[in-house]
Chimera marker file (.cmm) of the C-alpha trace (Angstrom):
<marker_set name="trace">
<marker id="1" x="16.241" y="7.193" z="0.837" r="1" g="1" b="0" radius="0.5"/>
<marker id="2" x="15.718" y="10.938" z="1.343" r="1" g="1" b="0" radius="0.5"/>
<marker id="3" x="12.122" y="12.172" z="1.597" r="1" g="1" b="0" radius="0.5"/>
<marker id="4" x="12.524" y="13.835" z="-1.798" r="1" g="1" b="0" radius="0.5"/>
<marker id="5" x="12.991" y="10.363" z="-3.331" r="1" g="1" b="0" radius="0.5"/>
<marker id="6" x="9.727" y="9.039" z="-1.876" r="1" g="1" b="0" radius="0.5"/>
<marker id="7" x="7.141" y="8.575" z="-4.609" r="1" g="1" b="0" radius="0.5"/>
<marker id="8" x="3.539" y="8.348" z="-3.349" r="1" g="1" b="0" radius="0.5"/>
<marker id="9" x="2.596" y="5.915" z="-6.127" r="1" g="1" b="0" radius="0.5"/>
<marker id="10" x="5.452" y="3.499" z="-5.390" r="1" g="1" b="0" radius="0.5"/>
<marker id="11" x="5.999" y="1.015" z="-2.584" r="1" g="1" b="0" radius="0.5"/>
<marker id="12" x="8.631" y="2.228" z="-0.113" r="1" g="1" b="0" radius="0.5"/>
<marker id="13" x="9.807" y="-1.366" z="0.447" r="1" g="1" b="0" radius="0.5"/>
<marker id="14" x="10.361" y="-2.617" z="-3.108" r="1" g="1" b="0" radius="0.5"/>
<marker id="15" x="9.836" y="0.385" z="-5.392" r="1" g="1" b="0" radius="0.5"/>
<marker id="16" x="7.027" y="-1.235" z="-7.415" r="1" g="1" b="0" radius="0.5"/>
<marker id="17" x="3.791" y="0.611" z="-8.151" r="1" g="1" b="0" radius="0.5"/>
<marker id="18" x="1.582" y="0.411" z="-5.072" r="1" g="1" b="0" radius="0.5"/>
<marker id="19" x="-1.837" y="0.880" z="-6.742" r="1" g="1" b="0" radius="0.5"/>
<marker id="20" x="-2.715" y="3.621" z="-4.249" r="1" g="1" b="0" radius="0.5"/>
<marker id="21" x="-5.844" y="5.380" z="-5.442" r="1" g="1" b="0" radius="0.5"/>
<marker id="22" x="-5.032" y="8.410" z="-3.286" r="1" g="1" b="0" radius="0.5"/>
<marker id="23" x="-1.704" y="8.903" z="-5.082" r="1" g="1" b="0" radius="0.5"/>
<marker id="24" x="-3.404" y="9.094" z="-8.481" r="1" g="1" b="0" radius="0.5"/>
<marker id="25" x="-5.214" y="12.393" z="-9.138" r="1" g="1" b="0" radius="0.5"/>
<marker id="26" x="-7.735" y="10.534" z="-11.334" r="1" g="1" b="0" radius="0.5"/>
<marker id="27" x="-8.855" y="8.341" z="-8.432" r="1" g="1" b="0" radius="0.5"/>
<marker id="28" x="-7.913" y="10.452" z="-5.402" r="1" g="1" b="0" radius="0.5"/>
<marker id="29" x="-11.585" y="10.723" z="-4.396" r="1" g="1" b="0" radius="0.5"/>
<marker id="30" x="-11.762" y="6.939" z="-3.812" r="1" g="1" b="0" radius="0.5"/>
<marker id="31" x="-10.590" y="4.949" z="-0.820" r="1" g="1" b="0" radius="0.5"/>
<marker id="32" x="-7.288" y="3.150" z="-1.212" r="1" g="1" b="0" radius="0.5"/>
<marker id="33" x="-7.264" y="-0.659" z="-1.396" r="1" g="1" b="0" radius="0.5"/>
<marker id="34" x="-5.353" y="-0.670" z="1.901" r="1" g="1" b="0" radius="0.5"/>
<marker id="35" x="-8.426" y="0.631" z="3.776" r="1" g="1" b="0" radius="0.5"/>
<marker id="36" x="-10.139" y="-2.734" z="3.247" r="1" g="1" b="0" radius="0.5"/>
<marker id="37" x="-7.388" y="-5.026" z="4.525" r="1" g="1" b="0" radius="0.5"/>
<marker id="38" x="-5.623" y="-5.750" z="7.774" r="1" g="1" b="0" radius="0.5"/>
<marker id="39" x="-1.860" y="-5.154" z="7.573" r="1" g="1" b="0" radius="0.5"/>
<marker id="40" x="0.236" y="-6.774" z="10.274" r="1" g="1" b="0" radius="0.5"/>
<marker id="41" x="1.844" y="-3.968" z="12.321" r="1" g="1" b="0" radius="0.5"/>
<marker id="42" x="5.131" y="-5.920" z="12.235" r="1" g="1" b="0" radius="0.5"/>
<marker id="43" x="5.241" y="-5.433" z="8.460" r="1" g="1" b="0" radius="0.5"/>
<marker id="44" x="5.017" y="-1.667" z="8.891" r="1" g="1" b="0" radius="0.5"/>
<marker id="45" x="7.514" y="-1.662" z="11.754" r="1" g="1" b="0" radius="0.5"/>
<marker id="46" x="10.009" y="-3.490" z="9.530" r="1" g="1" b="0" radius="0.5"/>
<marker id="47" x="10.245" y="-0.398" z="7.337" r="1" g="1" b="0" radius="0.5"/>
<marker id="48" x="12.958" y="2.086" z="8.223" r="1" g="1" b="0" radius="0.5"/>
<marker id="49" x="11.366" y="4.913" z="10.247" r="1" g="1" b="0" radius="0.5"/>
<marker id="50" x="12.061" y="7.490" z="7.537" r="1" g="1" b="0" radius="0.5"/>
<marker id="51" x="9.959" y="5.492" z="5.032" r="1" g="1" b="0" radius="0.5"/>
<marker id="52" x="6.913" y="4.996" z="7.242" r="1" g="1" b="0" radius="0.5"/>
<marker id="53" x="3.774" y="7.035" z="6.548" r="1" g="1" b="0" radius="0.5"/>
<marker id="54" x="5.210" y="8.320" z="3.276" r="1" g="1" b="0" radius="0.5"/>
<marker id="55" x="3.422" y="6.089" z="0.769" r="1" g="1" b="0" radius="0.5"/>
<marker id="56" x="1.447" y="2.835" z="0.622" r="1" g="1" b="0" radius="0.5"/>
<marker id="57" x="3.134" y="-0.507" z="0.477" r="1" g="1" b="0" radius="0.5"/>
<marker id="58" x="2.242" y="-2.617" z="-2.531" r="1" g="1" b="0" radius="0.5"/>
<marker id="59" x="-0.123" y="-5.541" z="-1.797" r="1" g="1" b="0" radius="0.5"/>
<marker id="60" x="2.765" y="-8.034" z="-2.018" r="1" g="1" b="0" radius="0.5"/>
<marker id="61" x="4.968" y="-6.224" z="0.495" r="1" g="1" b="0" radius="0.5"/>
<marker id="62" x="1.962" y="-5.559" z="2.738" r="1" g="1" b="0" radius="0.5"/>
<marker id="63" x="1.377" y="-9.329" z="2.644" r="1" g="1" b="0" radius="0.5"/>
<marker id="64" x="-2.340" y="-8.908" z="1.910" r="1" g="1" b="0" radius="0.5"/>
<marker id="65" x="-2.719" y="-10.426" z="-1.548" r="1" g="1" b="0" radius="0.5"/>
<marker id="66" x="-4.863" y="-13.284" z="-0.181" r="1" g="1" b="0" radius="0.5"/>
<marker id="67" x="-7.174" y="-10.796" z="1.570" r="1" g="1" b="0" radius="0.5"/>
<marker id="68" x="-7.619" y="-8.829" z="-1.655" r="1" g="1" b="0" radius="0.5"/>
<marker id="69" x="-8.383" y="-11.977" z="-3.641" r="1" g="1" b="0" radius="0.5"/>
<marker id="70" x="-10.939" y="-13.102" z="-1.050" r="1" g="1" b="0" radius="0.5"/>
<marker id="71" x="-12.634" y="-9.703" z="-1.229" r="1" g="1" b="0" radius="0.5"/>
<marker id="72" x="-13.042" y="-10.105" z="-5.008" r="1" g="1" b="0" radius="0.5"/>
<marker id="73" x="-14.777" y="-13.487" z="-4.749" r="1" g="1" b="0" radius="0.5"/>
<marker id="74" x="-18.552" y="-13.350" z="-5.141" r="1" g="1" b="0" radius="0.5"/>
<marker id="75" x="-20.580" y="-14.361" z="-2.113" r="1" g="1" b="0" radius="0.5"/>
<marker id="76" x="-22.602" y="-17.523" z="-2.953" r="1" g="1" b="0" radius="0.5"/>
<link id1="1" id2="2" r="1" g="1" b="0" radius="0.2"/>
<link id1="2" id2="3" r="1" g="1" b="0" radius="0.2"/>
<link id1="3" id2="4" r="1" g="1" b="0" radius="0.2"/>
<link id1="4" id2="5" r="1" g="1" b="0" radius="0.2"/>
<link id1="5" id2="6" r="1" g="1" b="0" radius="0.2"/>
<link id1="6" id2="7" r="1" g="1" b="0" radius="0.2"/>
<link id1="7" id2="8" r="1" g="1" b="0" radius="0.2"/>
<link id1="8" id2="9" r="1" g="1" b="0" radius="0.2"/>
<link id1="9" id2="10" r="1" g="1" b="0" radius="0.2"/>
<link id1="10" id2="11" r="1" g="1" b="0" radius="0.2"/>
<link id1="11" id2="12" r="1" g="1" b="0" radius="0.2"/>
<link id1="12" id2="13" r="1" g="1" b="0" radius="0.2"/>
<link id1="13" id2="14" r="1" g="1" b="0" radius="0.2"/>
<link id1="14" id2="15" r="1" g="1" b="0" radius="0.2"/>
<link id1="15" id2="16" r="1" g="1" b="0" radius="0.2"/>
<link id1="16" id2="17" r="1" g="1" b="0" radius="0.2"/>
<link id1="17" id2="18" r="1" g="1" b="0" radius="0.2"/>
<link id1="18" id2="19" r="1" g="1" b="0" radius="0.2"/>
<link id1="19" id2="20" r="1" g="1" b="0" radius="0.2"/>
<link id1="20" id2="21" r="1" g="1" b="0" radius="0.2"/>
<link id1="21" id2="22" r="1" g="1" b="0" radius="0.2"/>
<link id1="22" id2="23" r="1" g="1" b="0" radius="0.2"/>
<link id1="23" id2="24" r="1" g="1" b="0" radius="0.2"/>
<link id1="24" id2="25" r="1" g="1" b="0" radius="0.2"/>
<link id1="25" id2="26" r="1" g="1" b="0" radius="0.2"/>
<link id1="26" id2="27" r="1" g="1" b="0" radius="0.2"/>
<link id1="27" id2="28" r="1" g="1" b="0" radius="0.2"/>
<link id1="28" id2="29" r="1" g="1" b="0" radius="0.2"/>
<link id1="29" id2="30" r="1" g="1" b="0" radius="0.2"/>
<link id1="30" id2="31" r="1" g="1" b="0" radius="0.2"/>
<link id1="31" id2="32" r="1" g="1" b="0" radius="0.2"/>
<link id1="32" id2="33" r="1" g="1" b="0" radius="0.2"/>
<link id1="33" id2="34" r="1" g="1" b="0" radius="0.2"/>
<link id1="34" id2="35" r="1" g="1" b="0" radius="0.2"/>
<link id1="35" id2="36" r="1" g="1" b="0" radius="0.2"/>
<link id1="36" id2="37" r="1" g="1" b="0" radius="0.2"/>
<link id1="37" id2="38" r="1" g="1" b="0" radius="0.2"/>
<link id1="38" id2="39" r="1" g="1" b="0" radius="0.2"/>
<link id1="39" id2="40" r="1" g="1" b="0" radius="0.2"/>
<link id1="40" id2="41" r="1" g="1" b="0" radius="0.2"/>
<link id1="41" id2="42" r="1" g="1" b="0" radius="0.2"/>
<link id1="42" id2="43" r="1" g="1" b="0" radius="0.2"/>
<link id1="43" id2="44" r="1" g="1" b="0" radius="0.2"/>
<link id1="44" id2="45" r="1" g="1" b="0" radius="0.2"/>
<link id1="45" id2="46" r="1" g="1" b="0" radius="0.2"/>
<link id1="46" id2="47" r="1" g="1" b="0" radius="0.2"/>
<link id1="47" id2="48" r="1" g="1" b="0" radius="0.2"/>
<link id1="48" id2="49" r="1" g="1" b="0" radius="0.2"/>
<link id1="49" id2="50" r="1" g="1" b="0" radius="0.2"/>
<link id1="50" id2="51" r="1" g="1" b="0" radius="0.2"/>
<link id1="51" id2="52" r="1" g="1" b="0" radius="0.2"/>
<link id1="52" id2="53" r="1" g="1" b="0" radius="0.2"/>
<link id1="53" id2="54" r="1" g="1" b="0" radius="0.2"/>
<link id1="54" id2="55" r="1" g="1" b="0" radius="0.2"/>
<link id1="55" id2="56" r="1" g="1" b="0" radius="0.2"/>
<link id1="56" id2="57" r="1" g="1" b="0" radius="0.2"/>
<link id1="57" id2="58" r="1" g="1" b="0" radius="0.2"/>
<link id1="58" id2="59" r="1" g="1" b="0" radius="0.2"/>
<link id1="59" id2="60" r="1" g="1" b="0" radius="0.2"/>
<link id1="60" id2="61" r="1" g="1" b="0" radius="0.2"/>
<link id1="61" id2="62" r="1" g="1" b="0" radius="0.2"/>
<link id1="62" id2="63" r="1" g="1" b="0" radius="0.2"/>
<link id1="63" id2="64" r="1" g="1" b="0" radius="0.2"/>
<link id1="64" id2="65" r="1" g="1" b="0" radius="0.2"/>
<link id1="65" id2="66" r="1" g="1" b="0" radius="0.2"/>
<link id1="66" id2="67" r="1" g="1" b="0" radius="0.2"/>
<link id1="67" id2="68" r="1" g="1" b="0" radius="0.2"/>
<link id1="68" id2="69" r="1" g="1" b="0" radius="0.2"/>
<link id1="69" id2="70" r="1" g="1" b="0" radius="0.2"/>
<link id1="70" id2="71" r="1" g="1" b="0" radius="0.2"/>
<link id1="71" id2="72" r="1" g="1" b="0" radius="0.2"/>
<link id1="72" id2="73" r="1" g="1" b="0" radius="0.2"/>
<link id1="73" id2="74" r="1" g="1" b="0" radius="0.2"/>
<link id1="74" id2="75" r="1" g="1" b="0" radius="0.2"/>
<link id1="75" id2="76" r="1" g="1" b="0" radius="0.2"/>
</marker_set>
């Protein structure tokens, strides 16, 4: 995929919306969800080099859905 085809609001792995707050002008002043999770470096290294550091992965492709759900749970 040429750089011109990279969309900052879409996952470079699957093409789905990535929910990146930085890619949305309405929420660009907020931290992205990915700042609060730990993404396995192997997941990022699995991307072709030309797609790395272009846009956020979606939570599913980043394999962090469980971390995001845990962060939403209230602390007893």
